LOMARMI-951406 format. One record per residue: x, y, z of N, C-alpha, C, O in turn; residue number from 0. Coordinates in Angstrom, 2 decimals. Layout:
N
+---------+---------+---------+---------+---------+---------+---------+---------+---------+---------+---------+---------+-----+
!     n_u !     n_v !     n_w !    ca_u !    ca_v !    ca_w !     c_u !     c_v !     c_w !     o_u !     o_v !     o_w !   i !
+---------+---------+---------+---------+---------+---------+---------+---------+---------+---------+---------+---------+-----+
!       X !       Y !       Z !       X !       Y !       Z !       X !       Y !       Z !       X !       Y !       Z ! NUM !
...
+---------+---------+---------+---------+---------+---------+---------+---------+---------+---------+---------+---------+-----+
This chain:
75
+---------+---------+---------+---------+---------+---------+---------+---------+---------+---------+---------+---------+-----+
!     n_u !     n_v !     n_w !    ca_u !    ca_v !    ca_w !     c_u !     c_v !     c_w !     o_u !     o_v !     o_w !   i !
+---------+---------+---------+---------+---------+---------+---------+---------+---------+---------+---------+---------+-----+
!   -4.94 !   86.32 !  -24.60 !   -5.92 !   85.94 !  -24.54 !   -6.82 !   85.53 !  -24.87 !   -7.62 !   85.30 !  -23.96 !   0 !
!   -7.39 !   85.07 !  -26.71 !   -8.36 !   84.62 !  -26.98 !   -7.83 !   83.00 !  -26.92 !   -8.73 !   82.16 !  -27.01 !   1 !
!   -6.18 !   82.41 !  -26.74 !   -5.64 !   80.73 !  -26.78 !   -6.55 !   80.43 !  -25.38 !   -7.51 !   79.66 !  -25.35 !   2 !
!   -6.12 !   81.10 !  -24.37 !   -6.21 !   81.30 !  -23.18 !   -7.94 !   81.18 !  -22.13 !   -8.36 !   80.79 !  -21.04 !   3 !
!   -8.46 !   81.88 !  -23.48 !  -10.79 !   81.45 !  -23.30 !  -10.95 !   80.67 !  -24.10 !  -12.02 !   80.06 !  -24.04 !   4 !
!   -9.90 !   80.27 !  -25.36 !  -10.08 !   78.96 !  -26.58 !   -9.87 !   77.73 !  -25.24 !  -10.73 !   76.85 !  -25.28 !   5 !
!   -8.97 !   77.62 !  -24.25 !   -7.84 !   76.62 !  -23.80 !   -9.49 !   76.64 !  -22.21 !  -10.19 !   75.77 !  -21.68 !   6 !
!   -9.38 !   77.84 !  -22.11 !  -10.79 !   77.50 !  -20.58 !  -11.82 !   76.58 !  -21.09 !  -12.07 !   75.52 !  -20.51 !   7 !
!  -12.53 !   77.03 !  -22.35 !  -13.48 !   77.26 !  -23.17 !  -13.29 !   74.86 !  -23.21 !  -14.17 !   74.12 !  -22.76 !   8 !
!  -12.04 !   74.38 !  -23.80 !  -12.07 !   73.06 !  -24.01 !  -12.46 !   72.32 !  -22.57 !  -13.17 !   71.33 !  -22.37 !   9 !
!  -11.65 !   73.26 !  -21.56 !  -11.28 !   72.40 !  -20.02 !  -12.92 !   72.31 !  -19.71 !  -13.59 !   71.28 !  -19.65 !  10 !
!  -13.21 !   73.15 !  -19.60 !  -15.09 !   73.31 !  -18.77 !  -15.61 !   72.16 !  -19.46 !  -16.07 !   71.23 !  -18.80 !  11 !
!  -15.59 !   72.09 !  -21.60 !  -16.60 !   71.13 !  -22.16 !  -16.11 !   69.48 !  -21.78 !  -16.90 !   68.58 !  -22.08 !  12 !
!  -15.02 !   69.17 !  -21.23 !  -13.87 !   68.19 !  -21.53 !  -14.21 !   68.38 !  -19.85 !  -14.52 !   67.26 !  -19.46 !  13 !
!  -14.25 !   69.16 !  -18.93 !  -14.91 !   67.98 !  -17.83 !  -17.08 !   68.09 !  -17.42 !  -17.87 !   67.42 !  -16.75 !  14 !
!  -17.16 !   68.89 !  -17.98 !  -18.42 !   68.62 !  -18.96 !  -19.39 !   67.37 !  -19.09 !  -20.36 !   66.88 !  -18.51 !  15 !
!  -18.36 !   67.06 !  -20.50 !  -18.89 !   65.59 !  -20.72 !  -18.64 !   64.68 !  -19.83 !  -19.51 !   63.95 !  -19.36 !  16 !
!  -17.12 !   64.65 !  -19.46 !  -16.81 !   63.08 !  -18.27 !  -17.59 !   63.69 !  -17.02 !  -17.70 !   62.72 !  -16.28 !  17 !
!  -18.04 !   64.53 !  -16.55 !  -19.40 !   64.53 !  -15.26 !  -20.11 !   63.68 !  -15.56 !  -20.55 !   62.95 !  -14.67 !  18 !
!  -20.34 !   63.54 !  -16.44 !  -22.04 !   63.49 !  -17.09 !  -22.42 !   62.07 !  -16.59 !  -23.47 !   61.64 !  -16.11 !  19 !
!  -20.96 !   61.34 !  -16.92 !  -21.21 !   60.05 !  -16.69 !  -20.87 !   59.54 !  -15.02 !  -20.80 !   58.33 !  -14.80 !  20 !
!  -20.74 !   60.22 !  -14.22 !  -21.06 !   60.08 !  -12.81 !  -22.14 !   59.94 !  -12.63 !  -22.47 !   58.95 !  -11.97 !  21 !
!  -23.33 !   61.00 !  -13.22 !  -25.09 !   61.06 !  -12.43 !  -25.77 !   60.32 !  -13.17 !  -26.89 !   60.64 !  -13.55 !  22 !
!  -25.08 !   58.99 !  -13.57 !  -26.48 !   58.17 !  -14.38 !  -26.97 !   56.95 !  -13.00 !  -26.56 !   56.45 !  -11.95 !  23 !
!  -28.10 !   56.95 !  -13.90 !  -29.08 !   56.04 !  -11.79 !  -28.08 !   54.59 !  -12.30 !  -27.36 !   54.04 !  -13.14 !  24 !
!  -28.49 !   54.58 !  -11.49 !  -27.87 !   52.79 !  -10.84 !  -28.28 !   51.69 !  -11.47 !  -28.75 !   50.83 !  -10.72 !  25 !
!  -28.26 !   51.41 !  -12.71 !  -28.54 !   49.69 !  -13.21 !  -29.16 !   48.71 !  -12.27 !  -28.63 !   48.20 !  -11.29 !  26 !
!  -31.01 !   48.42 !  -12.96 !  -31.89 !   47.08 !  -12.47 !  -30.90 !   46.24 !  -12.66 !  -30.34 !   46.46 !  -13.74 !  27 !
!  -30.31 !   45.07 !  -11.85 !  -30.31 !   43.94 !  -11.37 !  -30.50 !   43.24 !  -12.76 !  -31.11 !   44.09 !  -13.42 !  28 !
!  -30.30 !   42.04 !  -13.63 !  -30.97 !   41.11 !  -14.01 !  -31.62 !   40.10 !  -13.58 !  -31.25 !   39.17 !  -12.87 !  29 !
!  -32.73 !   40.35 !  -14.08 !  -34.24 !   39.19 !  -13.57 !  -33.04 !   37.84 !  -13.65 !  -32.37 !   37.42 !  -14.60 !  30 !
!  -33.12 !   37.53 !  -12.61 !  -33.36 !   35.73 !  -13.04 !  -33.77 !   34.59 !  -12.55 !  -33.14 !   33.86 !  -11.78 !  31 !
!  -35.30 !   34.33 !  -13.16 !  -36.41 !   33.43 !  -13.07 !  -35.82 !   31.74 !  -13.52 !  -36.75 !   30.99 !  -13.80 !  32 !
!  -34.35 !   31.08 !  -13.61 !  -34.36 !   30.48 !  -13.85 !  -33.80 !   29.01 !  -12.60 !  -32.75 !   28.89 !  -11.96 !  33 !
!  -34.80 !   28.28 !  -12.66 !  -34.66 !   27.15 !  -11.83 !  -33.04 !   26.33 !  -12.35 !  -32.71 !   25.35 !  -11.68 !  34 !
!  -32.82 !   26.43 !  -12.62 !  -31.48 !   25.38 !  -13.15 !  -30.15 !   26.04 !  -14.58 !  -30.10 !   26.13 !  -15.81 !  35 !
!  -29.33 !   26.35 !  -13.41 !  -28.31 !   26.42 !  -14.13 !  -27.56 !   25.89 !  -15.00 !  -28.44 !   25.04 !  -14.95 !  36 !
!  -26.89 !   25.56 !  -15.70 !  -26.44 !   24.50 !  -16.32 !  -24.84 !   25.33 !  -17.30 !  -24.84 !   25.85 !  -18.42 !  37 !
!  -23.42 !   25.11 !  -16.09 !  -22.42 !   25.32 !  -17.15 !  -21.58 !   23.63 !  -17.42 !  -21.19 !   22.69 !  -16.73 !  38 !
!  -21.62 !   24.10 !  -19.09 !  -20.63 !   23.23 !  -19.89 !  -20.02 !   23.30 !  -20.01 !  -20.22 !   24.13 !  -20.90 !  39 !
!  -18.00 !   23.15 !  -19.98 !  -17.44 !   23.64 !  -20.22 !  -15.86 !   22.40 !  -19.94 !  -15.86 !   21.20 !  -19.68 !  40 !
!  -14.99 !   23.12 !  -20.10 !  -13.46 !   21.80 !  -20.61 !  -12.94 !   21.48 !  -18.38 !  -13.64 !   21.53 !  -17.37 !  41 !
!  -12.00 !   21.31 !  -18.51 !  -11.22 !   21.21 !  -17.24 !  -11.12 !   22.41 !  -16.18 !  -10.97 !   22.28 !  -14.97 !  42 !
!  -11.23 !   23.47 !  -16.82 !  -10.49 !   24.48 !  -15.93 !  -12.28 !   24.74 !  -15.48 !  -12.59 !   24.64 !  -14.29 !  43 !
!  -13.16 !   25.01 !  -16.34 !  -14.84 !   25.00 !  -16.10 !  -14.63 !   24.54 !  -14.54 !  -15.00 !   25.01 !  -13.46 !  44 !
!  -13.74 !   23.24 !  -14.97 !  -14.49 !   21.80 !  -13.85 !  -13.78 !   22.57 !  -12.36 !  -14.35 !   22.59 !  -11.27 !  45 !
!  -12.30 !   23.23 !  -12.67 !  -11.58 !   23.03 !  -11.51 !  -11.45 !   24.15 !  -11.40 !  -10.26 !   24.32 !  -11.15 !  46 !
!  -12.11 !   25.38 !  -11.42 !  -10.86 !   26.43 !  -11.43 !  -12.56 !   27.23 !  -10.57 !  -13.06 !   28.27 !  -11.00 !  47 !
!  -12.86 !   26.84 !   -9.97 !  -14.21 !   27.64 !   -9.10 !  -14.39 !   28.36 !   -9.60 !  -14.20 !   29.38 !   -8.94 !  48 !
!  -14.79 !   28.60 !  -10.77 !  -15.68 !   29.89 !  -11.56 !  -17.53 !   29.72 !  -10.96 !  -18.28 !   30.63 !  -10.61 !  49 !
!  -17.79 !   28.46 !  -11.01 !  -19.29 !   28.47 !  -10.18 !  -19.46 !   28.53 !   -9.01 !  -20.58 !   28.67 !   -8.51 !  50 !
!  -18.33 !   28.44 !   -8.31 !  -18.36 !   29.02 !   -6.85 !  -18.65 !   29.98 !   -6.58 !  -19.15 !   30.33 !   -5.51 !  51 !
!  -18.41 !   30.62 !   -7.53 !  -18.35 !   32.26 !   -6.89 !  -19.27 !   32.55 !   -7.70 !  -19.84 !   33.55 !   -7.27 !  52 !
!  -19.68 !   32.24 !   -8.59 !  -21.35 !   32.88 !   -9.05 !  -22.24 !   32.02 !   -8.09 !  -23.42 !   32.00 !   -8.41 !  53 !
!  -22.09 !   31.71 !   -7.61 !  -22.98 !   30.28 !   -6.71 !  -22.63 !   31.74 !   -5.61 !  -23.58 !   32.26 !   -5.02 !  54 !
!  -21.77 !   32.08 !   -5.50 !  -22.22 !   32.65 !   -4.01 !  -22.31 !   34.44 !   -3.84 !  -22.37 !   35.10 !   -2.80 !  55 !
!  -22.28 !   34.83 !   -5.06 !  -23.16 !   35.86 !   -5.64 !  -25.13 !   36.18 !   -5.91 !  -25.84 !   37.18 !   -5.97 !  56 !
!  -25.36 !   34.62 !   -6.00 !  -26.67 !   34.83 !   -6.72 !  -26.43 !   34.91 !   -5.24 !  -26.33 !   36.05 !   -4.81 !  57 !
!  -26.25 !   33.53 !   -4.00 !  -26.50 !   33.87 !   -2.49 !  -26.58 !   35.13 !   -2.10 !  -27.43 !   35.66 !   -1.38 !  58 !
!  -25.89 !   35.47 !   -2.49 !  -25.54 !   37.17 !   -1.77 !  -26.24 !   38.26 !   -2.74 !  -25.54 !   39.25 !   -2.55 !  59 !
!  -26.80 !   38.46 !   -3.26 !  -28.43 !   39.31 !   -3.87 !  -29.57 !   38.91 !   -3.05 !  -30.57 !   39.61 !   -2.88 !  60 !
!  -29.29 !   37.31 !   -2.34 !  -30.02 !   37.76 !   -1.71 !  -31.56 !   36.51 !   -2.66 !  -32.70 !   36.78 !   -2.30 !  61 !
!  -31.46 !   35.74 !   -3.35 !  -31.86 !   34.96 !   -4.72 !  -32.32 !   34.05 !   -4.10 !  -31.54 !   33.25 !   -3.57 !  62 !
!  -34.38 !   33.83 !   -3.91 !  -35.06 !   32.78 !   -2.89 !  -36.53 !   32.71 !   -4.18 !  -37.40 !   33.48 !   -4.58 !  63 !
!  -36.06 !   31.24 !   -4.47 !  -35.34 !   30.12 !   -3.85 !  -33.94 !   30.44 !   -5.31 !  -34.07 !   30.80 !   -6.47 !  64 !
!  -32.63 !   30.06 !   -4.42 !  -31.27 !   30.03 !   -5.11 !  -31.61 !   28.47 !   -6.20 !  -32.37 !   27.51 !   -6.03 !  65 !
!  -30.89 !   28.74 !   -7.02 !  -31.26 !   28.25 !   -8.79 !  -30.52 !   26.30 !   -8.30 !  -29.60 !   26.05 !   -7.52 !  66 !
!  -31.19 !   25.53 !   -8.93 !  -29.64 !   24.53 !   -8.92 !  -28.77 !   24.67 !  -10.31 !  -28.99 !   25.12 !  -11.43 !  67 !
!  -27.37 !   23.88 !   -9.43 !  -26.56 !   24.66 !  -10.27 !  -25.42 !   23.72 !  -10.77 !  -24.44 !   23.59 !  -10.03 !  68 !
!  -25.46 !   23.17 !  -11.78 !  -24.44 !   21.74 !  -12.36 !  -23.72 !   22.23 !  -13.14 !  -24.00 !   22.80 !  -14.19 !  69 !
!  -22.24 !   21.94 !  -12.44 !  -21.14 !   21.60 !  -13.09 !  -21.39 !   20.39 !  -14.16 !  -22.12 !   19.48 !  -13.77 !  70 !
!  -20.85 !   20.31 !  -15.45 !  -20.87 !   19.80 !  -16.75 !  -19.51 !   20.20 !  -17.38 !  -19.39 !   20.35 !  -18.60 !  71 !
!  -18.06 !   20.46 !  -16.15 !  -16.81 !   20.93 !  -16.81 !  -16.82 !   19.15 !  -17.01 !  -17.04 !   18.18 !  -16.29 !  72 !
!  -16.41 !   19.42 !  -18.58 !  -15.58 !   17.73 !  -18.84 !  -14.23 !   17.48 !  -18.89 !  -13.85 !   17.87 !  -20.00 !  73 !
!  -12.84 !   16.80 !  -17.92 !  -11.73 !   16.95 !  -17.64 !  -11.71 !   16.29 !  -19.16 !  -10.64 !   16.07 !  -19.72 !  74 !
+---------+---------+---------+---------+---------+---------+---------+---------+---------+---------+---------+---------+-----+
């Protein structure tokens, strides 16, 4: 009897503790006030397409004007 009561209490406590993480308010987006973004890296930066992905995400977020993006990946 005491063992099952202890088990129920532990399960309830665990459920409450994990459920609290799902009830957070949405975090505000990163405020971008830059006019230019410079990416410095190696050949992977130059050819990896990462900069195009980031530029697309900035445009999808509706940044107006979208900052100028410079790729200085060196081979």
